[in-house]
N, C-alpha and C positions, 0 to 999 in steps of 0.2 A: 278487575285490577289492572293497572298499567305501571310501567316502570319508566323513569326518566334517567338517563345516562349522561353523565358529565365527566370532563377531563380534569384531573387534578395535577397531573405532570405529564409533559410531553418532552421526549428526548430525541434529538435529530443529530446524527453524527456523520462526518465526512472524513474518510481515511485516505491518506496519501502513502502508498506502500512502496518501499525501496528494496533493491537487491542487496545493498550493502548496509549492514548495522552499523559499521563505523561511520559511514557517510550520513546515515540518519540521525546518529547521535550528535555528531558534529554540527550538522544544519540546525537541530533543534536547539542546541547550546548557542548558536548565533542568534537565533530568533529571540531566545530569552533575554539575550544581552541588548539586542537592537530595538525590540518592540515592547519593552515594559511600558512606554508611554501609551500603549493602546488603552491602558486602564484609567486614563484621565477621563473626568466626566464628559467633556464634549466630545472626545474621540469615541468612548464607548457607545454614546448616544448615536453616532453616525453608523456604528456597526449594527445596531438594532433599528436603524432608520427611524428614529423618533426624536422629539425634542430633548435637549438636555435635562437631566434631572440630578442636580448636585447633591441633594440631601440624601438620596437613597441609591447611591452607586459607589461600589468599592471594588478593590482587587486585592488578592492575596495569593501567596505561593504555598504549596505543600508538597509532600512526597506521595507519588503513586507508585507502588512496587518498587521503591527506592529510586524512582525517577521523579525529576522536577515536574510539577503540574501548575500552570498559572491559570487562575480562574477570576473572571470579571463579573460582578453583579450589576444589575440595572433593573430598577422598579421591581424587584422580587424575581426577575429572570437572571439567568446566568449563561455564560459562554466560557468554555475552558479549552485548553490546548495541552497535550501531553504526549510524551514519547512512549508508545505502548508496545511492549515486548521487544523494543530495540529495532524493529523492522518497519514500523508504521507510525506516522504522526496523526494523531486523532484530534480533531476539532469537533467539539460537541456543544450544542445549544440546548439549554433546559428551560422550558416555558412553565413557570409555576403561576404566573399572573397573565393570562391571555388578554384581559381587558386592557392592560396598560400598553399592549402592542396592537390594539385594534382588532383583536380576535375575540371569540366567543367560546363559553365552556362547553355547550352541548357536544357530544361525541360526533354529532353530524358535521362538525367543523374541524374534523381531525385533519383532513387534507390541507385545509388552510394553514393549520399549525405547522404542517410538514413543509410546505413552501416558504413560510415565514422563517423556520429554522435552516432551511437550505440557504436562503438568502443571507442570514446573518453569518453562517459559515463561509459562504463564498466571499463576503466583504472582509472577513478576517484573513482569509487565505490570500486575497489580493493585496493586502497590506504586506504579508510575509513574502510575496513574490519580489519584493524589492531587494531582497538578499542577493549578493553576487556569490553564486555557487562555485565560480571558477577559482575563488580564493580559499576555498575549504579543502584542506588537504586530506585525501581519503586514505593515507597511509599504505598498508600493504594491499597488493592486488587480492581480489576476492578469490579464494582457492576454488570456489565452484564455478568460476569462469576461466581459470587458468590451469594449464598441465602442472601437476605436482610430482614429486619424486616420492617413491616408497622407501621402505628400509633397506632395499637392495639398489637404490639409486636408479631404479627403472621409472620412466616417465609414464604417468597415468593421466589419460585425457579426462577432461571434465565431463560430468553428466550432461546429456543432450535430451532435453524433454521434448525435442521435436521428433525423436524416434518413439514409434508407438510403443515398442516394448519397454523402453525406459520409463515412459510416462506410466505404463500400466504397473510396473514394478513399484514406482514411488507411490501411487495411489493405493496399492496394496498394503505397503508398509504402514500407512497411516490408520488402518483398521484397528478398532478397539481390541480385537482378539488377541493382538500381539503385545499389548501394553503390559501385561503381567509376566508371562512366561517366555516372551519372545518368540522366535520363529527358527526353522531350519530351512536350508536351501531345497531340501527334498520336499517339504511342504509347498514351498513357493512353486517348485517345478510342477507339481500336481494341479496347482490352482491356476498358474499361468501357462499351462500347457500349449495353448493356441500361439502364444507369443515367443516362447522359448523351445527350441528343438531338444535341448539337453541340459543338464545341470551346469556344465562348463559355461554356458552362455549366461546363465544367472550369477554364477561366481564372478564372471568378468564384469557385469554391470554392477553387482554388490561391491566389487573392490574399489569402484570410483567413490563409492560413498563411504567405505571403511577408511580409506587413507585420508579422507577430509574430515573425519570425526563425526560424521552423521550417523554412522551405524558402528557399534563395537560388539565384540564377542563377550558373553558374560563369563565371569570368573569361574573357573573349574567346571564350565558346562559347554555343551556343544551347540547352545542356543546364541542367537544374535538379538540385539535389541536396538532401537532407535534411540539416539541420545537427544539431549535438550536442544543442542544446536542442530541435529537433524530434523526434529519436530518443526523448529522455526523455518529452516530453509525449505522443507518439503511443503508445508502449508503456504508459504509465501510464494514459492515459485508455481505451485499448482494453481493457485488462485490467480496469480497474475497472468498466467497463460491462458486460463478458461474464461475470465471475466474482464481482461484488459487487452492482452496481446491479440488474441484471436479475434474478438469483435472489432478491434480497431483495424486490423489487417484486412478483415473480410469486408468492412464497410469502405476501406480504401479502394479495394479492386472491384467493388460491386458497380456494375455498369448497367445502364438502361439499354437493352437490345434495340428497342424501337427508335431511340433517338441517337444511337451510336453513329449513324451515317451522317447526321447533320450537326451534331455538337461535337467540338473538340474534345479529346480525350483528358480526363481531368488531371492526370499525372503531367501532361504536357503543360497545362496551364500553371500548375504549381511549380515546375521547373522555370518557367519563364518569369514568375514573380521572384523566385530565388535569385535567378541571374540579374534580374532588375535591382533587387535589394544589394547585392553584392557589388554591382556597379556603382550605385550611390555611395556605398561605404568607402570603397577605394577612391572615389573622387573626393569625398569629404576629408579623407586622411591624406590625400595628395600622394597616393601610392601608384607607381607605375606597374602595371602588369603586363 
């Protein structure tokens, strides 16, 4: 006996994560207004890198968790873009007809479908890069990045995930064990004893989250719980730090010891290019510096 495995549907998504939900929402609304023409047959054919197919391509709008979602169909395949959870814009390619994109159905060609989907996402995101983000008003400052005042008008500094104990606390609060009954500072002290010397330090870090609405005390109880705003901010911040910021920073400062004496430092080359670009801009604008 033998089995043959085939692909029926392949989904490839690319996420752009934002720290500010207000800015993410404003940007996506601008994308909807400016790039509705992407659904035209000729344009959507370029997104999928194929010849135009006027008879079986279409676009439509719908709601996804009460947020707008625009979806384009091309030869039985689709690509959609929507604002998911308010903190990230997701671009997703769905391949239902691999043959129309020059692909094959056996599961052996799954990686080829992956790269094809990534290419479609990248081409759509390149179109979106034309939006001028400088004209988007972000409104109020993000309370998680700026100091805020508590009920006694005392200034409370923002959470800083660069601190090991603050990061450990945030990661602990996301565990499923606290989703039903909540947690107490005494419990956190026992679990995070290696990061906090006493309960006062935990309460100090907790207060940064409480005054910003990320954590709240349960009514008529001595337990605390993470709010919906807190869940979004914690997941977004920790994911951004672990998978985007730290890898980018480490890659930037990673040097080859063997070639360090013969090759110029990479940051010096980057600064030289920046200075050259600024010089060209000032000359083009006829600005005297």
